[in-house]
C-alpha positions in Angstrom: 51.5 -81.6 32.5 49.4 -78.6 31.6 46.6 -77.8 34.1 43.1 -78.9 33.2 41.1 -76.3 31.4 38.4 -74.5 33.4 35.6 -72.9 31.4 33.9 -69.8 32.8 30.1 -69.4 32.4 30.0 -65.6 32.6 32.7 -65.2 29.9 31.1 -67.8 27.7 27.7 -66.0 28.1 29.4 -62.8 26.7 30.8 -64.7 23.7 27.7 -66.7 23.0 25.5 -63.6 23.1 27.7 -61.5 20.9 28.2 -64.2 18.2 24.5 -65.1 18.3 23.1 -61.6 18.2 25.5 -60.2 15.6 24.6 -63.0 13.1 20.9 -63.7 13.9 19.5 -64.7 10.5 16.0 -63.1 11.1 17.6 -59.7 11.5 20.6 -60.0 9.3 21.6 -56.6 7.8 18.5 -54.8 9.3 18.4 -51.2 10.2 15.8 -49.7 12.6 13.1 -47.7 10.8 10.6 -46.9 13.6 9.7 -47.5 17.2 6.1 -47.1 18.6 4.8 -47.8 22.1 1.5 -48.8 23.6 -1.3 -47.3 21.4 0.9 -45.3 19.0 0.8 -46.2 15.3 3.6 -46.5 12.8 4.0 -43.4 10.7 6.0 -44.8 7.8 4.4 -48.1 7.2 1.1 -49.9 8.0 1.9 -53.1 10.0 -0.1 -53.5 13.2 -3.3 -55.6 13.3 -6.4 -55.8 15.4 -5.0 -58.3 17.9 -2.1 -55.9 18.6 -4.5 -52.9 18.9 -6.5 -54.6 21.6 -3.6 -56.0 23.5 -3.2 -54.1 26.8 -0.1 -52.0 27.5 2.8 -52.1 28.0 3.7 -53.0 24.4 6.3 -51.9 21.9 6.7 -52.4 18.2 9.8 -52.1 16.0 10.0 -51.8 12.2 13.3 -52.8 10.6 14.5 -52.4 7.0 16.7 -55.0 5.5 19.7 -53.1 3.9 22.6 -55.4 3.0 26.0 -53.6 3.0 27.5 -52.7 -0.4 30.9 -54.2 0.4 31.5 -56.1 3.7 28.9 -58.8 4.0 30.6 -60.2 7.0 30.1 -57.0 9.0 28.3 -58.0 12.3 24.9 -56.5 13.2 25.3 -54.6 16.4 23.4 -52.0 18.5 26.0 -49.5 17.4 25.3 -49.9 13.6 21.6 -50.6 13.9 20.6 -47.1 12.8 20.5 -46.2 9.1 22.7 -43.4 7.7 21.7 -40.6 7.8 19.8 -41.2 11.1 16.1 -40.3 10.7 14.8 -37.5 13.0 12.4 -39.8 14.7 15.3 -42.0 16.0 17.9 -39.3 16.9 16.6 -39.3 20.6 17.5 -42.9 21.2 20.3 -43.4 23.7 23.0 -46.1 23.4 21.2 -48.1 26.2 17.8 -47.8 24.4 19.3 -49.0 21.2 20.9 -52.0 23.0 17.5 -52.8 24.6 15.7 -52.7 21.2 18.4 -54.8 19.6 18.1 -57.6 22.2 14.3 -57.3 22.8 13.8 -58.0 19.1 16.5 -60.8 18.7 15.5 -62.6 21.9 12.0 -63.3 20.5 11.5 -67.1 20.4 15.2 -67.6 21.2 15.3 -69.2 24.6 15.4 -72.8 23.3 17.9 -71.8 20.5 20.2 -70.2 23.1 20.1 -73.3 25.3 20.8 -75.5 22.2 23.7 -73.2 21.3 25.3 -73.6 24.7 24.6 -77.4 24.4 26.5 -77.4 21.1 29.4 -75.5 22.6 29.6 -77.9 25.6 29.7 -80.9 23.2 33.3 -79.8 22.4 34.3 -80.9 25.9 34.1 -84.1 28.0 31.3 -84.1 30.6 33.7 -83.8 33.5 35.2 -80.6 32.2 35.3 -78.0 35.0 33.3 -74.8 34.6 33.5 -71.8 37.0 30.2 -70.2 38.0 30.5 -66.5 39.1 27.7 -64.0 39.9 27.6 -60.4 40.9 26.3 -61.5 44.3 29.7 -63.0 44.9 29.1 -66.6 44.1 32.3 -68.3 42.9 32.5 -72.0 42.6 33.5 -74.7 40.2 31.3 -77.5 39.0 31.4 -79.7 35.9 29.5 -79.8 32.6 27.8 -83.0 33.8 25.9 -80.8 36.3 24.1 -78.7 33.8 20.4 -78.6 34.0 18.0 -77.4 31.3 15.0 -75.9 33.0 11.7 -75.4 31.2 8.6 -73.7 32.7 5.6 -71.6 31.7 4.9 -68.0 32.1 1.1 -67.3 32.5 0.0 -63.8 31.6 3.1 -62.1 30.0 3.2 -58.5 31.1 5.1 -57.1 28.1 4.2 -57.5 24.4 6.7 -56.9 21.5 6.3 -56.9 17.8 9.4 -56.8 15.7 8.6 -56.5 12.0 11.2 -57.0 9.3 10.8 -55.4 5.9 10.4 -55.8 3.0 9.1 -59.3 3.8 6.7 -58.0 6.4 7.6 -60.8 8.8 6.4 -60.1 12.3 8.0 -61.6 15.4 5.5 -61.3 18.3 6.3 -61.9 21.9 3.8 -61.9 24.8 0.7 -62.1 22.6 -0.4 -65.5 24.0 -1.8 -66.2 27.4 0.9 -68.7 28.2 4.6 -68.6 27.1 7.1 -71.5 27.3 10.5 -70.5 28.5 13.8 -72.3 29.0 17.0 -71.5 30.8 20.2 -73.2 31.8 21.1 -74.1 35.4 24.2 -75.1 37.2 23.9 -76.2 40.9 21.3 -73.5 41.8 22.5 -70.7 39.5 20.5 -69.7 36.4 21.7 -68.3 33.1 19.0 -66.7 31.0 20.5 -65.4 27.8 17.1 -64.2 26.4 15.7 -62.4 29.4 15.7 -59.1 27.5 12.9 -60.2 25.3 10.9 -58.7 28.2 12.6 -55.4 27.9 14.8 -53.7 30.5 13.2 -55.8 33.2 15.3 -58.6 31.8 18.6 -56.9 32.4 21.0 -58.4 34.9 23.5 -56.6 37.2 20.9 -54.1 38.5 19.6 -53.1 35.1 23.0 -53.0 33.3 23.7 -56.4 31.8 22.1 -57.8 28.6 21.5 -61.2 30.2 20.8 -62.7 33.6 23.2 -64.9 35.7 22.0 -65.2 39.2 20.9 -67.7 41.9 17.7 -69.6 41.3 15.7 -67.9 44.1 16.6 -64.5 42.8 15.7 -65.4 39.2 12.4 -66.9 40.2 11.5 -63.6 41.9 12.6 -61.8 38.7 10.1 -63.8 36.7 7.3 -61.8 38.4 8.4 -58.9 36.3 7.8 -60.9 33.2 4.5 -62.6 33.9 1.5 -62.4 36.2 1.9 -66.1 37.2 5.2 -67.7 36.4 4.9 -71.4 37.1 8.0 -72.4 39.0 6.4 -75.4 40.5 5.6 -77.6 37.5 9.1 -77.3 36.1 10.7 -79.7 33.6 14.4 -80.6 34.1 16.5 -82.3 31.4 20.1 -82.7 30.4 19.6 -82.5 26.6 17.1 -81.0 24.2 16.7 -81.7 20.5 17.9 -78.9 18.1 15.3 -76.7 16.4 13.7 -78.2 13.3 13.4 -75.0 11.3 15.5 -75.2 8.1 19.0 -73.8 8.5 18.6 -72.8 12.2 20.6 -75.6 13.7 23.3 -75.2 11.1 23.6 -71.6 12.1 23.7 -72.5 15.8 26.5 -75.0 15.2 28.4 -72.3 13.3 28.0 -69.9 16.2 29.2 -72.5 18.7 32.3 -73.0 16.5 33.0 -69.3 16.5 32.6 -69.1 20.2 35.0 -72.1 20.6 37.6 -70.4 18.4 37.4 -67.2 20.4 37.6 -69.0 23.7 40.7 -70.9 22.6 42.4 -67.5 21.6 41.4 -65.8 24.9 45.0 -65.4 26.0 45.8 -63.1 23.1 42.5 -61.9 21.7 40.3 -60.3 24.4 36.7 -59.3 24.4 34.5 -56.7 26.1 33.3 -57.6 29.6 29.9 -56.2 28.8 28.9 -57.1 25.3 31.5 -59.7 24.2 32.8 -57.7 21.2 36.3 -58.4 20.1 39.1 -55.9 19.9 38.1 -54.3 23.2 40.2 -51.2 23.6 40.0 -50.2 27.3 41.4 -52.1 30.2 40.5 -52.1 33.9 43.0 -49.6 35.4 43.2 -51.8 38.6 43.8 -55.3 37.5 44.7 -54.8 33.8 42.9 -58.1 33.1 39.4 -57.0 32.0 38.7 -55.3 28.7 35.9 -53.1 27.5 34.7 -51.3 24.3 34.4 -47.9 26.2 33.7 -46.3 29.5 30.0 -47.0 29.2 30.5 -50.7 28.9 33.0 -50.7 31.7 30.5 -49.0 34.0 27.8 -51.4 33.0 30.0 -54.4 33.8 31.4 -53.0 37.1 28.9 -54.5 39.5 30.1 -57.9 38.3 33.8 -57.2 37.8 34.3 -55.5 41.2 33.6 -58.8 42.9 36.5 -60.4 41.1 38.9 -57.6 40.3 42.4 -58.6 41.5 43.6 -55.0 41.7 43.2 -52.7 44.7 39.8 -51.1 44.9 
């Protein structure tokens, strides 16, 4: 008899984030036009309003142009292809990490409940007693079951960062941190928190010491992290549940179901089709030279994931 399947929350987070971000309908086929911070104004388009102007810093605004490709409509949207060709002079200074931050800070607006729903859809492929391994960079490594998952909802009073991501030509603005109170939701497993949308708050939402694009850490550490996001995170009046209803916006849940299906297909092919241990991209070309079991897009992604991988690398360090 074949051994029972064991899921892995860290690996699933990589796959879910990649498939979600690369197909996010609100930003499909968008290219970055401009970035302004604090009291700067856009130079190429007039978008910001009086409420934004009076909002205290720190704040950042992005303008995106919708530019569908001429041939491959299935091409994923990624930080690496987010810039237009040729690259405008006002964007040439952006580093790979800065582009990654912009990519996730925009896409993670109003996405926490969608991300939790997406994970919920994926878990529905399995019986509740399916085992799942929980690993963190602090060295936690234990197995629990899907029946132990906990959807945790709470409020963030006084968000410290504001973001406006505007998509052209529609002019649709996606604002984060403009209200006095924000609702937030994450997934928990026996005292460990997974927040896939932590980077809506900028680089302060990066895990692994400022390297990862999501957070997977023990609850106490995560609750301390929330102080970076808001003046008064309410971790006392917390709501716990096992199931949440899918989003009601037209087409959104259908998209989430499709993302969950793609994640399931990639997970099932994990023995032969690997992914990057930092961003979840397929066809990762580099391997860990020690264990030969971890794959990465490039040296930068390998370095970003090292604080996690070094805890579990089976090679000699």
